[in-house]
C-alpha positions, 0 to 999 in steps of 0.5 A: 300310316304313310311314314315308315318307322326309320329309327337310328341307334345313337349313343346318349352322349351324341343325342344329347350333345346334338340336340335340345329337347322340349317336353310338350304338355301333350306328353304324359306327365312324369310319373315314375316312382321308386319302383321304376327309378330303382329298376332304371338304376339297377339296369344301368349299374349292372351294365357299366362293364357291358359294351353297350346298353339299349334304353329304348325308343324315343320319338321326336319331332321339330317344333311347328314354327320350323326354326332350325334350332336343333330343338326337338319336341319329345313325342315319346320317351320323356320318362327316360329322358327326364330320369337320365337327366336327373342321374347325369345331374347327380353325377355332375354335382358329385364330380364337383364335390370330388374336385373333378371339374374337367369331368363335370364340365364335360358331362354338363356340356354334353347332357345339361347345357349347350351354348349359343355361339353367337351370344354366349347364352347357355341353353338348357338341354331339356325343357318342360313346357309346364312352367311350374314343373320346369321351374322344379326341374331346372332348380334341381339341375342348377342346385343339385338339391330338392327345391323348397316348397315342393309339398304335394307328394302327388304332383309332378314336381314332387315325383321328379324331386323324389326320383332325384333324391333316390338317384343321389342316394344310389349314386353315393353308395356306388361311389363310396369305394372309389369315387374318382374311378367310378365317376369316370366309369359312369360318365364314359358309360352314359356318354358312349355306351348307352344307346337309344333308338331315335325316330325323328320326323319333321311332321308332328302328325307322322311322329304322333302316329308312330307314338300311337302305334308303339303305345297301343301295342302292349304298353301301359298307356291309358285311353285318357293318355291317348285322348289327351295326346290326340286332342292336344296334337290337334290344337296347333298354336292354341296348345297351351290353352287347350292343355289348360282346358283339358286339365281343368276338366280332368281334375274334376275326376281326380278322386274318381280315377281316369276310368271315370273321366274316360267314361264321361267322355264316352257318355258325352260322345254317345249322346252326339254320335251313338253308342261306342264301345270303350275299346273303340272310343279312342279309335273313333275320336281320332278317326282311326276306326270307322263306325258305319256312317257315324261322324265323331265330333272334331276336337274343338267340338268335343272339348266344348261338349266336355266343358258344357256338360261337366257341371251336370255330369258332376252332379250325376256323380255327386248330387250334393255338388253345385250345378244346374239341376233342380231338386227333382233331377237330383232325386233321380241322380241319387236314386240311380246312384243308390242302385249303382246304375251308370249306363243311363247317364247318356240318356240323362245328359240328352234329356237335360236339354229337351222340353219336359226333361224331368218326365224323361228322367223319371221315365228312364228311372222307372224302366231301370227299376222295373228291369232290375226286378224282372230282368238284367240291366247289365248286359252289353246289348242293353247298354248299347240300346240305352246309348242309341236311345240317348242319341235318338233323344238328342236328334229329335230334341224329345225324350219320348223318342226313347219310349218306342226304342226301349219298349220291349225292355219295359216289363209289365206291371204284372211281371214286376209284381210277380217277380218282386213277391218272390225274387231274391235281390241284393241288399242294395236293391232291396233297400232302395225298393223298401224305402220307395214303398215306405216313402211313397216315392220313386226318388226316396231319401236315403233314410234308415238301414235295411235289416233282414228279419229272418236270419240263419240262426239256431234260435230264430226258428220259423223257417227251415234252412232250405226255406230260409235260403229261398226267402231270406233275401226277398222284399217280404223279409225286410224292415227299415230301421233307424238302427245301423246294427241289429242288437245282439239280444235279437234271437227270435221273432218275439225279441225281434218284435220287441227290439226292432219294430220300435226302431222302425223308420217313419212310414214303416209297416209296423202294424201288419208286422205286429199281426204275425204270431210267427215269422214263417214262410206264410208271413214272409210270403204275405208281406212280400205280396203286399209290399210288391203290390204297393211297389207296383202301384208306385212304379207304374201308377205313381 
């Protein structure tokens, strides 16, 4: 970074009195809750008698229009600036209630309003560029009460209103003993003895780089926050439109969490640029970290890719959602979700735009299932190779570009069957494979509930505890039933046959199961071998 961090310490009164502040949309949204506000209040109240109290660094820049209005854009520090403004406003309204008009006028002029000496127009000291949020903020400052109609408790407006209510309660409790004296003490402290370190630079890029350094070294700023700030800082005069575009995309992941949104960004970037580690995503996109000869998509291109791929990706998360995919593709998405496999989503994105896309999606599904049975799909090296395969498909416009790249990850049918006969697998995988055999499909419907036939029980018999621990979680010891819960009366093999086989789903292997007189190692091994051979036919010949 070429620009050194030359920050000056100033008291809050001088900073606010000498400036007006604009909080742009590329800032983090106001997010303080009761914990942060209580800590803020406690720290300030406990420092009222101190010579000074340091509230931290704020980073400012001048607007891109370059007008010499004294207005500064807040690059970092909005949580503290907004909360301090709310506290000052509470003091102002309490001063008015206590008939300390001169004090109220002083604090209003210093912190809340300035005046244009040419027009007598009042200018707000702090302005939010989001119109709805700013309307709430200004209403609180003007009226001193929570605005009507703020009902969505997760919204920024509701969080600001809740912070203000909490500060008012704290302040009124503090003023109870001697309102006149305490109002004066608070005003003096906030004006003269509360300090910020302030970094101001006319270059938004320089100010932003300082922000980046500060917020990536030990502070709680997410990758999504950093990416949003970078993308919007590159938008120039289109910032408002770009912010709305970003928010429209991000809200599709609101129920999934920001990690899912960042994962989506990484998967889209992987198709274009190759595999990127999560920790390197921001640095790569912001040109802070070089990845060989790879070129990141420019911000405009990235936003276009995120918008164009979104409907398809949402269907990958939720195959019931509306979107461009046909029934066959949705079946692949459902199958991979049943297995909790997300790492091949870049390949699915890449395949969607090439000829014979469904064949490519089914090929990768088969590889995933084969690999889960025989090996391990969850290693970083495998994920990297899947990412590189996605880029190869994109570059070649042909899904078969991944076949040779991933050939050594694809086990033979013999290995697949041999492992499936005897290997213990988790219930999620066994449920999927059992449905696959019953329905004769690589994209089975989620019908029925998997039950283990033999369970550890004093009465079930058939296998010793050691034998049971080996065979209990294998494919041969399973059945898919229409019952979600195993009846309490099922205590041995005869009662299992009588109570559970009659509830088996259509296509279940009832006849072979009925042939066994005892449910022992030989029975489990025989069923496992037959089921594994049939699974091999479906997953290799089908």
